[in-house]
N, C-alpha and C positions, 0 to 999 in steps of 0.2 A: 266762523270758519277761518282757518289759517290760510293766508295767501301771500306769496312771495312776489316782490317787484324787483326786476333786474334792470339796471341802467348800463348800457354800453354806448360809448361815444361814437363808434364807427360801425358801419354795416359789416366790414370785414371781421371785426371782433364779435359781433352778434352772430354771424353765421357759424362761428366755431361752436357756439352754444346751441343755437336753434337747429343746426344741421342734424343733431342726434335725437332731438326730441320730436321733431316733426319735419321729415324730409320734404313734405309737400310745400312748405313755406319757403319758396325761393325768392319771394318779393318781400322787402322790408319797408314798412312805412316810416316816414320821417316826422310824422305829426304826433305830438303828445296826446292829442285828442283820441287817438285810436291805437292803444298799445296792442301788441301782438301776443296772443295766448299761445305759448310754446309747449305747455303741458297743463295738466289739471292743476289749478290754483297757482300757476306760474305765469306772470305777465312780463313782457319785455318792451322797453322803449329805447330806441336809438336816439340819443340826446343831441349829438353833435359835440364838438370839442369845447371845453371851457366850463367854468363854474356857473355862469348864468344859465347855460343850457342844461347843465346837470341839475341845478336847483329846480328849474321848471319841470323837468322830467320826473324828478323824485316827488315833487308836490302833486303832479298829475297822477302818479301811481297811487299815492295815498287817497286821492279823490276817487279813484277806482276801487278802493276798498282793501288795498294790500296792507298787511300788518308786519312786514319785514322788508328791508331794502338791502340789495346786494349791488355793489359796484364791481363791474366785470370788464376786463379788457387788458390793455398793455400799459407798461410803465417804462421809464428810463432808469438805468442803473446810476447810482451816485457813488457806488463803492465797487472796488475791484473784486469783492467777494461774490458779486452777482454777474452772470454772463447771459447773453441772449438765449432765451429758452428756459431760464430758471423761473420758478414759480414763487410768488409772494403772497402769503396770507397774513398780513400784518396784524399785530395786537393793538396798534395805535396809529392814528392818522394825525398829521400836524398841518397847520397852515404856516405860511411864511412869517406870520406875526406871532408865532409860538403858541397859538391856541391848539390844544390837543383833544382828540376824541378817541375813546376806546371802542374797539369792535366788541361784539358780543362774545364773552369769554367761552361759554359752553359751545356755541356755534363754531367759533374759531378752532377750538380743540377737537371737536368732532370731525370737521372737514380736514384738519391737519392729519388726524389719524387715518382717515380714509385714503388720503392722497399720498401718504408717506411712502408707501411701497413703490409707487410709480413715478412720483414727481419730486419727492423730498423737499417740500415747501419751506421757505424761510418765513420767520414770524417777526422780523425786525420792523421798525417803523417806516412808514411811507409819508412823504410830504407832498402837499398839493401846491403847485405854482400857478400864478395867474398869467404867466407868460410862457411861451415855448422856450425851453432851455436849449440853446443851440451849440454852445461851446463847451468843451471838456473842462475848461477852467471854471466855468459857471457851475458845473456839476460838482466839482471839488469844493468850491466855496459853499454851496448849498448843503453838501454833506457835513462840512465842518460846523456850519451855523445851526443846523437842525438836528444832526445826529442820525438822520434818516438814511436808509440805504437805497432808496428809489424815489422817483418823483412821477406824479401824474398831474392832470389838470381838472379832475372832477371829484375825487373821493371825499375831500374835506367838505365840499358843498353838500354832497349827499348825506354825509355824517351829520351835518348841522340840521338838515331837514329831519333826519331820523331822531336826533336828540330832542328837538322841539316837539315832535309828535309822540315821543316816548315809545318808539318801536325799535326792535333789534336791528343791528346794522353790521354788514360784513363786506370784506373786499377780497376779490380774487384777481390778481394781476400777474401777467407774464412779462418778463423783461424783453424789450424789443430793441434796445441799444445799450452797449456797454459804456462804462464811464469815460473811455477814451475816444468814443465815436462822436464827432462833431456833426451837427445837422445844419447844413448851409442855410442861412436865413432866407436866401432868395428862393429856396425850394418851397418854403411855406407860402410864398406869394402866388404860387400856381395851384394851390389847393383850397377848397372851400372847407367849411366847418365839419363836413362829413367825410373828409379825406378824398373827395373826388378831385381828380387832376384835370386841368385844362391842357389837353395835349398840344394844342397850338401854341400856348404860352410856354409850355415845357420845351417844345422843340426850339422855339426862339431863344430860350434861356440856354439850352445846351449848345446851340450854335455860337452864342457869345462866350460861353464858359464850358468848353469841351471837357475839362477836368472833372466837372460834376458827374460825368458818367460813372466814375469810380465810386463816388459817394453814393450814388443811387444804387449801384450794384451791391455795395456793402450793406446799406440800409435795407434793401430788399431781402437779402439773405437773413439778416437779423430779425426782421419782421416775420419772415416765414417761420423761423425757429420759435418765435413767440406764439404764432397762430397754431403751430403743431402742438405746443404745450397746452394751450387753451382747449384745443380739440380733445387732447388726451384727458385733461381734467374733466371736461364735459362728459366724456364717455364713462369716466369713473364715478362721477357724482350723479346718481340717478335723481329724479325729481324728489324722491323721498328723502334723500340725503341732503339735497339743497334746502329743503323745507326747514324752517327754524323750529325750535321747541322752546316753550316757556319753562320747561323743566331743567333744572341744573344737573349736569352729568355727575355721577357719583365720583 
């Protein structure tokens, strides 16, 4: 039986997908031992941020019998050609050490055709970073060194698990910050790996650095644009379209 496994780093990203498949699921587990079934033959795990968490989640989904893996969520732009809310369905994923993984060609082409009318997805390369890219100068350097147009922190790890298992792999990512948007490093200090914010620590931080309000407002607007695109993609892609096929498209 064909079964799809989806990995999202954050609950906010997962809700964009699960909200249309099963509105009853308002609670999301953070344990890889109990993936959430969001549709017939579609399992979801919220991994948390980073390669180690993504590897654990992807491996757990394979242990639960999935035979295709999908990396779902947000990414940061490395090129001015992408703006917050744009959709990326990359044909290849790279690591910062120049290891490259191809996404499933037939699957990528089918999803791109389905989404083209409403989202106009980009198919250029995505790179995975082991660290949060905070400065716009870092984004530009990574763009030049990798040739990728966007960055995330999970997809290469998922791709590696898929390659070792010999199962199809795909990525759907919405852009959450443009190439010129800096992410203050101290903001990351008040969040856990699931994106949950310690409001007491955030308040203390804002009292010390009032200018961070402007950064937070901008980041919030851009993240909202990305979530809107993910929700639009989710409503466009029915479970049947998300499901992979071993048959090559004509």
